[in-house]
VOBA-1610 file (N, C-alpha, C; in pm, whole numbers, padded with zeros to 5 digits, always signed):
BEGIN
Met+00084-00120+00000Met+00000+00000+00000Met+00087+00125+00000Lys+00042+00227-00074Lys+00115+00352-00077Lys+00113+00418+00060Asn-00005+00420+00124Asn-00018+00479+00256Asn-00051+00368+00354Lys+00040+00341+00447Lys+00023+00226+00534Lys-00097+00240+00625Tyr-00118+00360+00679Tyr-00228+00380+00773Tyr-00326+00482+00714Arg-00448+00440+00688Arg-00547+00533+00632Arg-00672+00543+00719Leu-00705+00436+00793Leu-00822+00441+00880Leu-00800+00545+00988Ser-00879+00650+00985Ser-00857+00757+01081Ser-00979+00845+01091Ser-01008+00891+01214Ser-01117+00984+01236Ser-01061+01123+01253Asn-01127+01223+01196Asn-01077+01360+01204Asn-01089+01417+01345Ala-01192+01378+01416Ala-01211+01425+01554Ala-01285+01315+01627Phe-01209+01219+01673Phe-01275+01098+01724Phe-01326+01116+01866Glu-01456+01138+01876Glu-01520+01146+02006Glu-01656+01079+01994Arg-01676+00971+02065Arg-01806+00904+02063Arg-01852+00883+02206Glu-01974+00925+02232Glu-02029+00905+02365Glu-02075+00760+02378Glu-02075+00711+02500Glu-02128+00578+02524Glu-02278+00579+02498Glu-02326+00483+02422Glu-02467+00477+02388Glu-02527+00352+02451Thr-02544+00358+02582Thr-02587+00240+02657Thr-02729+00197+02622Asp-02811+00293+02577Asp-02950+00259+02545Asp-02970+00228+02398Lys-02861+00227+02322Lys-02870+00202+02180Lys-02882+00052+02152Val-02970+00016+02059Val-02985-00124+02019Val-02858-00169+01947Glu-02804-00281+01989Glu-02682-00333+01926Glu-02717-00388+01788Pro-02659-00334+01681Pro-02691-00383+01546Pro-02650-00528+01528Gln-02731-00603+01456Gln-02699-00741+01424Gln-02639-00753+01284Lys-02650-00645+01209Lys-02592-00642+01075Lys-02549-00499+01044Ile-02424-00483+01002Ile-02373-00352+00967Ile-02317-00357+00825Phe-02351-00257+00747Phe-02292-00241+00615Phe-02171-00148+00630Phe-02051-00203+00614Phe-01929-00123+00622Phe-01897-00073+00481Leu-01886+00058+00469Leu-01874+00120+00337Leu-01752+00211+00330Ser-01671+00188+00228Ser-01559+00277+00198Ser-01602+00366+00081Val-01594+00497+00100Val-01648+00589-00001Val-01538+00675-00061Glu-01567+00726-00180Glu-01468+00807-00251Glu-01456+00946-00193Gly-01569+01010-00167Gly-01569+01144-00112Gly-01536+01143+00036Asn-01495+01258+00085Asn-01452+01266+00225Asn-01548+01349+00309Ala-01662+01391+00249Ala-01752+01479+00324Ala-01898+01445+00297Thr-01946+01475+00176Thr-02089+01465+00148Thr-02143+01323+00164Glu-02073+01224+00106Glu-02120+01087+00118Glu-02127+01044+00264Lys-02023+01077+00338Lys-02018+01040+00479Lys-02131+01105+00557Glu-02154+01234+00532Glu-02261+01304+00603Glu-02397+01242+00570Tyr-02418+01207+00444Tyr-02545+01149+00402Tyr-02571+01016+00473Phe-02474+00926+00471Phe-02496+00794+00528Phe-02496+00795+00681Glu-02421+00886+00740Glu-02429+00900+00885Glu-02567+00950+00926Ala-02628+01033+00841Ala-02764+01079+00868Ala-02864+00965+00849Ile-02840+00879+00753Ile-02924+00759+00738Ile-02921+00679+00867Ser-02801+00657+00919Ser-02784+00582+01043Ser-02856+00649+01160Ala-02838+00779+01173Ala-02894+00852+01286Ala-03046+00861+01280Asn-03104+00850+01160Asn-03248+00866+01143Asn-03317+00737+01100Arg-03260+00623+01140Arg-03316+00496+01098Arg-03462+00479+01137Lys-03495+00515+01259Lys-03633+00497+01305Lys-03730+00577+01219Ala-03698+00703+01193Ala-03786+00788+01112Ala-03797+00737+00969Leu-03691+00669+00922Leu-03690+00617+00786Leu-03753+00478+00775Gly-03794+00423+00888Gly-03852+00289+00887Gly-03748+00180+00874Ile-03625+00209+00914Ile-03518+00110+00911Ile-03505+00047+01049Asn-03507-00085+01053Asn-03496-00157+01179Asn-03364-00125+01248Ala-03371-00105+01380Ala-03251-00068+01456Ala-03145-00177+01455Ile-03181-00298+01416Ile-03083-00407+01417Ile-02991-00402+01294Val-03020-00312+01201Val-02932-00295+01084Val-02878-00153+01084Asp-02751-00138+01048Asp-02688-00005+01052Asp-02586+00005+00941Ile-02531+00124+00924Ile-02427+00147+00824Ile-02313+00223+00889Glu-02191+00186+00855Glu-02071+00251+00909Glu-01982+00291+00792Val-01967+00421+00772Val-01878+00471+00667Val-01739+00483+00726Leu-01644+00416+00665Leu-01507+00414+00717Leu-01443+00552+00706Asn-01387+00596+00816Asn-01321+00727+00822Asn-01180+00722+00767Arg-01140+00831+00706Arg-00999+00855+00677Arg-00970+01002+00707Arg-00844+01034+00718Arg-00807+01171+00754Arg-00856+01270+00648Arg-00892+01390+00695Arg-00946+01492+00606Arg-00850+01524+00492Lys-00720+01519+00520Lys-00620+01553+00418Lys-00591+01436+00325Asp-00650+01320+00353Asp-00632+01202+00268Asp-00728+01214+00151Thr-00677+01258+00036Thr-00762+01281-00081Thr-00748+01172-00187Asn-00691+01058-00149Asn-00677+00947-00243Asn-00815+00888-00273Ser-00866+00916-00392Ser-01004+00878-00420Ser-01021+00791-00544Ala-00910+00749-00605Ala-00921+00657-00718Ala-00982+00526-00670Pro-01050+00452-00759Pro-01117+00328-00716Pro-01028+00234-00635Glu-00901+00219-00676Glu-00814+00127-00603Glu-00786+00176-00461His-00788+00308-00440His-00765+00362-00306His-00887+00342-00217Val-01005+00348-00278Val-01128+00323-00202Val-01132+00177-00156Val-01092+00087-00244Val-01083-00055-00207Val-00975-00075-00101Glu-00865-00005-00115Glu-00753-00017-00021Glu-00796+00015+00122Leu-00877+00119+00138Leu-00926+00157+00271Leu-01014+00047+00329Leu-01103-00008+00246Leu-01189-00117+00293Leu-01106-00236+00337Glu-01003-00269+00261Glu-00924-00388+00294Glu-00834-00365+00414Glu-00798-00241+00441Glu-00725-00213+00565Glu-00815-00245+00685Tyr-00944-00206+00672Tyr-01038-00239+00779Tyr-01057-00391+00790Leu-01066-00460+00678Leu-01089-00605+00682Leu-00972-00679+00745Arg-00849-00628+00726Arg-00735-00689+00794Arg-00744-00668+00945Leu-00786-00550+00984Leu-00808-00523+01126Leu-00915-00616+01180Arg-01018-00635+01106Arg-01129-00720+01148Arg-01084-00866+01161Glu-00999-00910+01069Glu-00953-01049+01071Glu-00859-01077+01187Tyr-00768-00985+01213Tyr-00665-01011+01313Tyr-00691-00943+01447Gly-00789-00853+01451Gly-00833-00794+01577Gly-00724-00729+01657Arg-00723-00756+01789Arg-00628-00693+01879Arg-00483-00724+01841Glu-00464-00842+01786Glu-00330-00878+01739Glu-00283-00781+01632Ser-00376-00742+01543Ser-00344-00645+01439Ser-00312-00509+01499Leu-00390-00470+01601Leu-00367-00341+01665Leu-00226-00331+01721Val-00178-00441+01777Val-00043-00442+01835Val+00062-00455+01727Asn+00043-00551+01636Asn+00146-00580+01536Asn+00167-00467+01436Asp+00063-00386+01412Asp+00076-00277+01316Asp+00152-00157+01372Ile+00163-00150+01504Ile+00235-00038+01566Ile+00384-00054+01539Pro+00449+00049+01487Pro+00593+00038+01454Pro+00677-00003+01576Lys+00786-00072+01547Lys+00871-00125+01654Lys+00926-00016+01745Asn+00956+00101+01688Asn+01012+00206+01772Asn+00912+00255+01877Phe+00781+00243+01847Phe+00679+00279+01946Phe+00670+00171+02054Val+00682+00046+02010Val+00681-00064+02107Val+00799-00052+02201Glu+00916-00017+02146Glu+01037-00001+02228Glu+01022+00117+02323Lys+00958+00224+02275Lys+00944+00344+02357Lys+00847+00325+02473Tyr+00732+00262+02445Tyr+00627+00253+02545Tyr+00621+00117+02615Gly+00674+00015+02548Gly+00672-00119+02607Gly+00545-00193+02573Ile+00558-00322+02547Ile+00443-00403+02505Ile+00337-00411+02615Glu+00381-00411+02742Glu+00284-00419+02852Glu+00196-00295+02856Phe+00257-00178+02838Phe+00181-00053+02836Phe+00078-00056+02722Ile+00121-00099+02603Ile+00032-00102+02487Ile-00083-00199+02510Gln-00052-00317+02563Gln-00157-00415+02591Gln-00257-00362+02693Asn-00206-00298+02797Asn-00293-00242+02900Asn-00381-00130+02844Tyr-00323-00049+02755Tyr-00401+00058+02694Tyr-00516+00001+02611Leu-00486-00101+02533Leu-00587-00161+02447Leu-00696-00230+02528Lys-00660-00289+02640Lys-00756-00360+02724Lys-00826-00269+02825Gly-00773-00148+02840Gly-00829-00058+02940Gly-00794-00100+03080Glu-00678-00162+03096Glu-00634-00213+03226Glu-00508-00140+03271Gly-00467-00169+03392Gly-00343-00111+03444Gly-00359+00035+03482Glu-00260+00086+03549Glu-00261+00226+03593Glu-00187+00311+03490Ile-00263+00373+03404Ile-00206+00458+03300Ile-00265+00597+03317Ser-00180+00695+03330Ser-00227+00832+03350Ser-00283+00889+03220Arg-00368+00990+03234Arg-00423+01057+03117Arg-00311+01115+03030Lys-00208+01169+03096Lys-00096+01226+03023Lys-00026+01121+02937Gln-00005+01002+02995Gln+00060+00894+02920Gln-00027+00851+02801Lys-00157+00839+02825Lys-00249+00800+02717Lys-00246+00901+02604Asn-00255+01030+02640Asn-00257+01134+02538Asn-00127+01139+02458Glu-00015+01120+02528Glu+00115+01121+02459Glu+00124+01005+02362Phe+00079+00888+02405Phe+00083+00769+02322Phe-00004+00787+02196Val-00127+00831+02216Val-00220+00849+02104Val-00170+00957+02008Thr-00120+01067+02064Thr-00071+01178+01981Thr+00050+01136+01899Asp+00142+01062+01961Asp+00259+01014+01888Asp+00219+00927+01769Leu+00123+00840+01790Leu+00077+00753+01682Leu+00006+00832+01572Leu-00071+00931+01612Leu-00141+01012+01513Leu-00045+01085+01419Lys+00073+01115+01471Lys+00172+01185+01389Lys+00216+01103+01269Ile+00206+00971+01281Ile+00240+00885+01166Ile+00113+00833+01098Gly-00003+00887+01138Gly-00128+00852+01074Gly-00199+00732+01132Tyr-00153+00683+01248Tyr-00213+00563+01308Tyr-00310+00606+01418Asp-00440+00595+01389Asp-00544+00636+01483Asp-00589+00514+01563Ile-00525+00492+01677Ile-00549+00370+01753Ile-00688+00368+01815Asn-00741+00484+01854Asn-00874+00486+01916Asn-00984+00453+01816Tyr-00969+00502+01695Tyr-01067+00468+01592Tyr-01061+00319+01558Arg-00941+00264+01556Arg-00926+00121+01530Arg-00987+00038+01644Lys-00967+00083+01768Lys-01029+00014+01882Lys-01181+00015+01868Tyr-01236+00128+01825Tyr-01380+00138+01805Tyr-01427+00038+01698Leu-01358+00034+01586Leu-01398-00057+01478Leu-01382-00203+01519Asp-01286-00231+01605Asp-01258-00369+01645Asp-01370-00431+01727Lys-01466-00349+01770Lys-01577-00401+01852Lys-01677-00481+01770Tyr-01677-00462+01638Tyr-01783-00518+01555Tyr-01736-00640+01477His-01801-00751+01504His-01765-00876+01435His-01889-00962+01409Asn-01995-00900+01361Asn-02117-00977+01333Asn-02102-01056+01204Glu-02146-01180+01208Glu-02132-01268+01092Glu-02214-01219+00972Leu-02320-01143+00999Leu-02409-01099+00892Leu-02359-00972+00822Asp-02254-00911+00874Asp-02206-00785+00819Asp-02169-00798+00671Glu-02183-00686+00601Glu-02147-00681+00460Glu-02050-00566+00436Phe-01975-00576+00326Phe-01868-00481+00301Phe-01875-00434+00156Gly-01856-00305+00138Gly-01866-00253+00003Gly-01794-00121-00015Ile-01792-00076-00140Ile-01731+00052-00175Ile-01835+00136-00250Leu-01813+00265-00248Leu-01896+00358-00325Leu-01802+00450-00402Ile-01813+00446-00535Ile-01724+00527-00619Ile-01804+00603-00725Asp-01747+00714-00770Asp-01804+00790-00880Asp-01750+00734-01012Arg-01830+00746-01118Arg-01778+00712-01251Arg-01674+00814-01293Asp-01704+00943-01277Asp-01609+01051-01299Asp-01525+01031-01425Met-01586+01054-01540Met-01518+01030-01668Met-01393+01117-01685Gln-01384+01225-01608Gln-01269+01314-01622Gln-01141+01254-01563Thr-01157+01164-01464Thr-01037+01112-01397Thr-01030+00960-01390His-01145+00891-01393His-01145+00745-01382His-01166+00683-01519Ser-01069+00607-01564Ser-01080+00546-01697Ser-01178+00429-01694Glu-01226+00394-01812Glu-01317+00280-01824Glu-01248+00151-01779Val-01119+00140-01811Val-01043+00021-01771Val-01035+00011-01619Asp-01006+00123-01553Asp-00997+00123-01407Asp-01130+00084-01344Met-01239+00138-01398Met-01373+00108-01344Met-01405-00041-01361Thr-01377-00092-01480Thr-01408-00233-01509Thr-01326-00326-01421Glu-01199-00294-01403Glu-01112-00376-01318Glu-01159-00372-01173Cys-01202-00256-01128Cys-01250-00241-00991Cys-01377-00324-00969Ile-01469-00319-01064Ile-01592-00397-01054Ile-01561-00546-01046Lys-01472-00592-01135Lys-01435-00734-01135Lys-01369-00775-01004Tyr-01280-00689-00953Tyr-01210-00719-00828Tyr-01311-00733-00713Cys-01405-00640-00707Cys-01506-00646-00601Cys-01590-00772-00612Arg-01626-00810-00731Arg-01705-00933-00750Arg-01626-01054-00702Asp-01499-01058-00739Asp-01415-01172-00700Asp-01400-01180-00548Lys-01396-01065-00482Lys-01376-01060-00337Lys-01507-01067-00259Gly-01619-01052-00329Gly-01747-01053-00260Gly-01785-00921-00197Tyr-01725-00810-00246Tyr-01759-00678-00196Tyr-01872-00620-00281Ala-01963-00550-00217Ala-02063-00475-00292Ala-01994-00357-00359Cys-02035-00325-00480Cys-01975-00215-00554Cys-02085-00119-00595Tyr-02094-00007-00526Tyr-02195+00094-00556Tyr-02129+00203-00639Ile-02196+00240-00747Ile-02141+00336-00842Ile-02244+00445-00870Ala-02197+00567-00877Ala-02282+00679-00918Ala-02220+00740-01043Asn-02295+00746-01148Asn-02248+00803-01274Asn-02333+00926-01306Pro-02276+01048-01302Pro-02132+01073-01302Pro-02071+01084-01161Cys-02155+01109-01058Cys-02100+01134-00925Cys-02209+01113-00820Phe-02169+01110-00693Phe-02264+01087-00585Phe-02373+01194-00581Glu-02339+01316-00621Glu-02439+01422-00621Glu-02557+01392-00715Phe-02535+01304-00814Phe-02648+01263-00899Phe-02755+01194-00815Trp-02711+01110-00720Trp-02806+01044-00629Trp-02880+01149-00546Leu-02811+01251-00500Leu-02876+01359-00425Leu-02975+01435-00513Leu-02936+01457-00638Leu-03024+01530-00730Leu-03156+01457-00751Leu-03154+01325-00746Leu-03276+01247-00761Leu-03375+01272-00648His-03326+01314-00532His-03415+01351-00422His-03483+01485-00450Leu-03414+01569-00525Leu-03455+01709-00540Leu-03526+01738-00670Ser-03520+01645-00765Ser-03571+01674-00898Ser-03615+01546-00969Asp-03717+01561-01054Asp-03751+01455-01149Asp-03652+01469-01264Val-03535+01411-01246Val-03422+01434-01336Val-03454+01397-01480Lys-03523+01287-01499Lys-03553+01239-01634Lys-03634+01344-01710Lys-03721+01411-01639Lys-03807+01511-01702Lys-03739+01647-01709Glu-03685+01693-01596Glu-03629+01828-01590Glu-03504+01843-01675Tyr-03423+01736-01684Tyr-03294+01746-01755Tyr-03292+01665-01885Arg-03410+01639-01940Arg-03414+01553-02059Arg-03333+01609-02175Asp-03318+01743-02181Asp-03240+01803-02290Asp-03097+01835-02246Arg-03059+01793-02126Arg-02925+01827-02075Arg-02852+01701-02024Met-02892+01588-02075Met-02833+01462-02029Met-02683+01455-02058Leu-02641+01512-02169Leu-02498+01510-02201Leu-02420+01593-02099Glu-02476+01708-02059Glu-02411+01789-01956Glu-02403+01714-01824Leu-02509+01641-01791Leu-02508+01561-01669Leu-02398+01456-01675Lys-02393+01386-01788Lys-02297+01277-01800Lys-02153+01327-01799Glu-02126+01435-01872Glu-01989+01488-01877Glu-01950+01553-01745Asn-02044+01618-01680Asn-02025+01674-01545Asn-01894+01752-01534Arg-01880+01847-01622Arg-01756+01925-01625Arg-01751+02027-01512Lys-01631+02070-01481Lys-01612+02175-01380Lys-01675+02305-01430Val-01754+02369-01345Val-01816+02496-01383Val-01767+02611-01294Ser-01694+02577-01189Ser-01636+02677-01101Ser-01527+02612-01018Asp-01462+02688-00933Asp-01357+02631-00847Asp-01415+02528-00751Lys-01542+02544-00715Lys-01603+02457-00615Lys-01692+02348-00673His-01741+02370-00794His-01848+02282-00842His-01824+02224-00981Thr-01880+02103-00998Thr-01905+02048-01130Thr-02049+02083-01166Phe-02091+02048-01285Phe-02228+02080-01328Phe-02330+02021-01231Val-02314+01893-01198Val-02414+01827-01113Val-02411+01881-00971Ser-02293+01897-00914Ser-02286+01944-00776Ser-02342+02086-00764Lys-02325+02167-00868Lys-02381+02302-00866Lys-02533+02297-00869Glu-02590+02208-00949Glu-02735+02195-00954Glu-02790+02154-00817Val-02722+02060-00753Val-02765+02014-00621Val-02754+02126-00520Ser-02641+02195-00521Ser-02618+02301-00424Ser-02720+02413-00437Glu-02755+02447-00560Glu-02852+02554-00581Glu-02993+02514-00538Lys-03026+02387-00557Lys-03160+02341-00519Lys-03173+02319-00369Ala-03066+02269-00307Ala-03072+02235-00165Ala-03008+02340-00075His-02941+02437-00136His-02877+02546-00060His-02779+02492+00044His-02691+02402-00002His-02588+02351+00088His-02500+02467+00135Gly-02456+02456+00258Gly-02370+02560+00312Gly-02273+02504+00413Lys-02221+02591+00498Lys-02125+02548+00598Lys-02185+02450+00697Ser-02316+02455+00713Ser-02382+02365+00808Ser-02403+02225+00751Gly-02367+02204+00624Gly-02379+02071+00565Gly-02497+02060+00471Ile-02543+01938+00450Ile-02645+01912+00348Ile-02787+01923+00401Asn-02803+01937+00532Asn-02936+01945+00594Asn-03022+01826+00551Phe-02977+01708+00589Phe-03039+01583+00546Phe-03188+01576+00580Arg-03224+01611+00702Arg-03363+01596+00746Arg-03460+01679+00663Lys-03415+01794+00616Lys-03502+01880+00535Lys-03496+01844+00387Asn-03375+01828+00334Asn-03359+01817+00189Asn-03371+01676+00133Tyr-03340+01575+00216Tyr-03328+01440+00161Tyr-03416+01335+00228Met-03427+01340+00357Met-03502+01235+00427Met-03646+01220+00378Pro-03720+01329+00354Pro-03859+01312+00309Pro-03873+01255+00168Tyr-03761+01252+00093Tyr-03771+01219-00049Tyr-03693+01093-00087Ile-03654+01016+00011Ile-03572+00898-00019Ile-03648+00797-00105Asp-03773+00770-00070Asp-03849+00671-00147Asp-03869+00714-00292Ile-03895+00843-00313Ile-03913+00889-00450Ile-03780+00890-00524Ala-03669+00915-00453Ala-03537+00908-00516Ala-03507+00766-00562Ile-03546+00669-00480Ile-03527+00528-00519Ile-03606+00498-00645Ser-03731+00543-00651Ser-03815+00519-00769Ser-03755+00585-00893Arg-03707+00708-00877Arg-03646+00778-00991Arg-03516+00711-01035Ala-03438+00661-00939Ala-03311+00596-00974Ala-03334+00471-01056Lys-03446+00404-01033Lys-03475+00280-01106Lys-03504+00306-01253Glu-03523+00434-01291Glu-03547+00469-01431Glu-03416+00481-01509Phe-03306+00480-01436Phe-03174+00492-01498Phe-03097+00361-01484Ala-02976+00359-01538Ala-02890+00240-01527Ala-02866+00207-01380Ser-02862+00075-01351Ser-02848+00034-01211Ser-02746-00077-01186Thr-02707-00150-01291Thr-02608-00255-01269Thr-02468-00195-01282Glu-02371-00261-01220Glu-02234-00209-01224Glu-02184-00192-01366Asp-02209-00292-01449Asp-02158-00287-01587Asp-02224-00175-01667Glu-02354-00156-01649Glu-02424-00047-01718Glu-02372+00089-01675Leu-02338+00100-01548Leu-02301+00230-01492Leu-02163+00279-01535Val-02086+00193-01598Val-01956+00237-01649Val-01975+00341-01759Asp-02080+00326-01840Asp-02099+00414-01955Asp-02230+00490-01957Asn-02315+00467-01857Asn-02448+00528-01860Asn-02480+00602-01731Ile-02556+00709-01745Ile-02599+00786-01629Ile-02685+00699-01538Gly-02664+00714-01409Gly-02747+00640-01314Gly-02669+00614-01186Cys-02726+00533-01099Cys-02657+00493-00977Cys-02727+00370-00921Asn-02654+00295-00840Asn-02715+00181-00772Asn-02710+00197-00621Val-02690+00322-00575Val-02691+00350-00432Val-02826+00314-00372Trp-02931+00328-00453Trp-03066+00297-00405Trp-03078+00153-00355Lys-02997+00063-00412Lys-03004-00077-00370Lys-02962-00094-00224Leu-02859-00018-00183Leu-02814-00023-00045Leu-02920+00033+00048Val-02976+00148+00014Val-03078+00210+00099Val-03202+00122+00106Glu-03243+00068-00006Glu-03362-00017-00009Glu-03339-00145+00071Thr-03220-00202+00062Thr-03187-00321+00140Thr-03198-00293+00289Met-03147-00177+00331Met-03157-00141+00472Met-03302-00123+00514Lys-03382-00059+00430Lys-03522-00033+00464Lys-03604-00161+00470Asn-03565-00260+00390Asn-03642-00385+00382Asn-03588-00495+00472Tyr-03476-00467+00541Tyr-03410-00574+00615Tyr-03491-00620+00735Lys-03505-00752+00743Lys-03567-00815+00859Lys-03487-00941+00889Leu-03456-00961+01016Leu-03376-01078+01054Leu-03456-01205+01040
//
């Protein structure tokens, strides 16, 4: 791997949720974008009850550092597989992945006690240890959090944009095949994830029937926007406060699913055609029953 440590939370703080129903199935998703996709799916998770999603099913978007902009399909897969190695080897992975110089500095007993929450370790020692690791990109607390989940029913997948400007057809096809061989779900939005958002906000087939080529090409129209992201931003008035999921998207998820079914939906179709199959993930969550 080009970057050895990528699993990382930008500001890792999670309160204990003692009254929260323990999920029996989690969809672990590695996404291309570092903001909008994550905010959308975290809002799906937070609003499961209102969306009619059973509390026993959940979604976890894998974190990476804000400055980590590696978004090519192979990098999205790479992040998922880093998590899967952690999942396979568990606490052993947490220890073995720590560089030897850190083990020599802090001692294996200290590291084991930190991971187990045992022994007398001062807050200062904990903070120094965590901060030192963060300097090399190793977020041990986020890894400890992820290590809690080992449900047999869990599923794993990636979400990537077609993005004709940067992702070649060969790269997309190879990524799809790799995911199939590995048993990973492969969710694709053509031209980009914002197309899925646009389906919440517009009858795209009708409103953009004469602008489909512009949608598909999705060229840059400003420093901040492509054609599609600008359309979404203008309709939903995205700002510093985020996408405002509860107002802009939650009431329209079912209609977005219906609209998405009018476009390409299989991985192979999505390489060359406008559409997305994100609706399959959302629909699976909404329909899930143990």
